[in-house]
N, C-alpha and C positions, 0 to 999 in steps of 0.2 A: 604561371604563380611560380618562385622558388621555392625553397624548402626553408631557406634561413628567414631569420628575421630583420627587419629594418626598425631600428630605434629611432622614435622621435623622443625630442628633448624640446620641451616647449618653454620658452623664456620668457615670453610675453609679446609687446610690440604693437602694432598698429593691428597683425593681423589676426591679433586674439583681442581686438577692443570692439567695444560697442557705445553706441550714444545714449550719453545719461542727459537728459532732460533736466534735472535739475542741476547740474555742473555745467548742462549749455556745451559739450565736448565728450570728445572719445575717450572712453576709459576700460578699462582690464575687465575684462568678462567672461571672454572663454579658457577653456582646458587644453590640454590638447587633444584628448578624447572626441570634446565636441567640436575640434575646429577639424579634423578627421573625417569627423561624421557628415560633415556638412562636404566630402569629398564623393562624387559616385564613383563607381569602379576601383577606387583607393586599395579595398582589401584584396583583390585582385592581382594585387601588383605583385605586393608579398607578404607574411606575416606579421605583422604589427604589435609592439610595443612600447609602452605611452612612460614618460618619465618627466614631470613637473617641476623642472629646475626651477622655476622662478617664476612669476608673473609683471612686469615691470616695463616700463618704457625704457625706451633705448639709452634714453640721455643717462638714466641710472644708473647705468654698467659701468664698472669701475675694473681696471687691470686684475686686482684681485678676485671680482667674481667671475673675471674671463679665465683667471688662473682656475679657479674651484671648477669652472664648468668644463675646461680643459682635462682634469683628472678624473671629473666622472665621465666624461669618452671616450678615456684612452680605457677606464676599467670595463665600462660597457664593450668595448673593442675588442679586448681579448679574448670573450667567451667565443667559444666554436658554433654558439648556435646564432650567432650574427654578421649578419651578408658587411651593414654598414648603417650610418646614421645621419639623421636627418636633427637640424637645428632650426625650427621658430623662433623668428630673433625680430626687433623693430630696426626699421630701413638706418633712421639715423647713426647711427654706430656700425653697422652691420660690416662695414667694410674693413673696420676695426677689430673688432672681435674675430673675423674668420681669417685675417692676417694673423691674430696673435696666435688663434687655432692652428695655422697653419706651419707659424715657425716653431713650433711643441711638438707636429705630427709626423709620428715614424711608423705608424701601421699603413697597412698596402689597402687597409681597407678603406672605404673612403668614409668621409664627412663632406656633407651637403647643406650649405645655410641655405633660409629662405625667406621670405619676410611679403608684407603686402603695404602699399600705397592706402588702398584705403580699407577703411571697416567692415568688418566683418557681417555689418546689418546695413551696408551699405548699398544702393543699385551698383549691378554689376562689380560686386568684389572679386580682387585677382588673388585673394589667398587660396581658393581653394586648386585652382590650377598650378599654382605654384606649390603648391604640398604636392600635389599628386606629380610632378615632375620632378621634383625634389625626389621625393622616393621611387619613382622610376630609376632614377641616376642612381641612386645609393643601394637600389641593388643587383644594377648592371657590371657586369665586368669591362665595359669599356673605363669605367671613372674608377679601376682601381692602380693605385700608386700615382692617383692625379694629384696628391694632397687635399687641399680643403678646398671646394671648389662650389661658389654662390651662382643662386637657380633664380631667376627671376625673367619670366615672360617666355619662358621655352626657351631660354640663352641660358648657357654655361660659360661662367667666368672664373679666372683664376683668382685666387685671394690676394694674391702680390699686384696685383694689375688691377683691379674694379673700384671704381670710386662711384659715389652719388652724385650725378650731377643736374639734378631739378628738385625742386622741394616740394612740387608735388606731382607730376607725372608718374603716372605707372611706368614709363621706357627711360626710370631716369637712372639705372646700372648700365653702367659703360666701362669698358676698358679704352680710355685713349691713347690712341697712336695703334695699339697692338692690335685691338678686338678684341670676340670672345673666342673659346678655346674650343665650342660646340654647340649642339643645339639636343633640345628632345623633340622627337618626331611622333609620328602616331603610332609606328611600328617597334623604334628601338631609338635607342640613345648615341649621336653624332660627336665622333670626337674629329678635330680636324686639326689638333695641335697641342703637343704637351708643354707646361710650362716648365723652362727652362733656369737654369744658375740659382736653383733654390739655396737658403742655405736655414740648420735646422739645430735646434738648442737643445739640452736636457738639465735646465737648473734644478736642483730639489726645490725651490722655495724661491715666491716671486720678494726680491730686497731691496732692487734697486730703485731710489725715485730720478728722476726721469723729467723736467721741464721742458715747453715749447715757447719759444720766443719769437714772436711775428717782428722781422724788419718793415720798418714805416720812413716815408721819407723822413728826414731829420731824428729819428732816433740815436739815442745817447746807450751809455754802457749799463745805464739807471737798473733796469729788469733785469740784466746780467749779475750786477751786485746782489740785487734782491733775491736771485733764483739761490745763489751762490751762500747768502745767509742763511736761506731757511735748510742749508742739507743736502740739498740734492748732488746726485753721483754724475748726471748727465745733463746737458743741455743742446735739445734742438734747436736750429737758429732756422728760420725759414725763410731766405733770402731772395733778392730779385736775380732775374734771368739765370746765369752761370752759377748763380749764389751766392752774389755782391751784396755786399751790407755796404749802409752809411759808416765814413771814415770813423765818427765816432765810436764806434761798437768795437775798434780792433782792440784799446785796448783792455777791456773788460773781458775780451775773449782771452787776450794772452796770461790778464789775472787768474780768470778760471781755472785755463789749464795748467800754468803753475800751483794751485792750490790745489790741484789733485780731479777737476773735475772733467769728463769727455765733455769735451764740443764736437758737434757735428752739423755741417752744412748741408741745406734741403732747397728748393727753389719752389716760389709758389708757381712757378710755371707748370700746367696738366702733362707735358710732355719733355723729354732733354735728362738729359747727364748736367750735375754740377760738376763744372772742370776750370782750371786755372788758366785761362787763356786769357786774363789780362793783367795787367800791372801797377794798375793805379793805386792809390789808397783807399782800401774796403773793398778790392776786388779777392777773389779766391787765395789768386797769389799770396796776398797780404797775411790775410786771416792763417793760410795752412801755414806759412813763416814764423805763426805764431804758436803752432800747434792744433789747429782746427783740421777736423776730417772732411773730406767730401763724400756728403749721403750719396753720390750714385741717382738714382732712376724715384727712391723713393721719397714717397709724402712725408709733409713734415708728420702730421698725425700718426701714420706707419713708423715715421722710423725713430719717433720715439716708443712704441712698443718694441722693437726688435734691439733699441739701444737698451731696454728695461734688461731685457732678458736675456742682452748679452752681459751684460753688470752684474746680473745676479747668479749668473754661471764661471765670470771670468774678471772679477774685480779689478784684475790689474791690467786690463786692456787698455784703462780709464786714460794711464798717460801714454797710449801708445799709440800716436795718430796713424802708423802704418798699418799697423794690427786691424785698427778700426777701419780703414778704408776695405782694406781685405775681407770685413764681411758687408761693409754696404754697396762698395762700387761693385755689383757683382751684374 
C-alpha cells in the first residue's frame, strides 16, 4: 500500500445504480463509499478519500458540469497527500468527460475514469473490478504523466482515443485503430505506450458555445444557419469519409465563417484523418477554400469540446483556419 491517498470522485452513472421496481429501471442509488465497500481488498491498495461530486446519469452531464469537475479535481491533485484520483462516471458520455478533463489536465498525477455497464445489484456487476483496477492505476508510478486514462475491463485507454462501441456489452470501450495503452495485471500496472501529440489548454472559464451538425445525404445549409442564428461561436460538422459534405452545405459554411464562426470538419468514420484529397463540390478542398478547418482524427463529439475550450481561451482563432488546424490536425 502507498502512503498517499487516492481520491474517489463519484458522479453517478450505471456503476452507482440499482433496480427500482416501481420505476422498472435502474436509478441512482449508491454513494462513492458504497461502491468502494463492495470491492474486496480495495483498502489494501491505497488510503481512500471520497467526494460525492454528483449522482446523475451520464446523459445529464453538461460541459459546465465537466468544467466544475475539472476545477474540483485540480484542487484535489494539488495536495501533497494525494497520489492520484479516480472518477466513477456513467458510460454514455464517459469518452467526452474524460477527453474534456484531459484537455485541461496539466498535473503529472493520474486521473483515471471508470464506469460499469451493469448496475450495482445485477448478476456479476462489472463495477467493483473496474473500481479496483482504477484505484490501482491511480496509485501507480506507471500512470504518472499519462494524462487522463479510461480503465475498463482491466484495460487502459487514452482519453483522446477511446470510444464506447457497443450499447450493452461490458467490453464496449475500445480505441479504434490504435488499441489500449496498457492493462492492469494482478501484480502491477503495465503501460505499453504513451499518448502523443496531446494539446492542453488553460481558459479561465468555459464561455464558448459550439454546436455539432451531422452531414446526411441531401443536407442543406439550414442547420448551419440555425446554429449561427442561435449565437454559437463554433460549429463542428461531421462529414463523410475524408470529411466531405453535400454541396448545398458549402454556402452555409462560407457565410458562417464570414460571420466569425469557427467551422471544423470531422468524419463519421471510426478511423483516419480529414484531408483535402478531392476537388469536387462539397469536398474538403471546397470547404477549406471558404474557411473550414480540418479536424484531424478527432470525433465530432470530442472536437466540439476541444473547440469549446480552445475558443474560451483564444476567441481570436475562430477566424483563422490555419490556427485551428494546428490545434486539431495533430
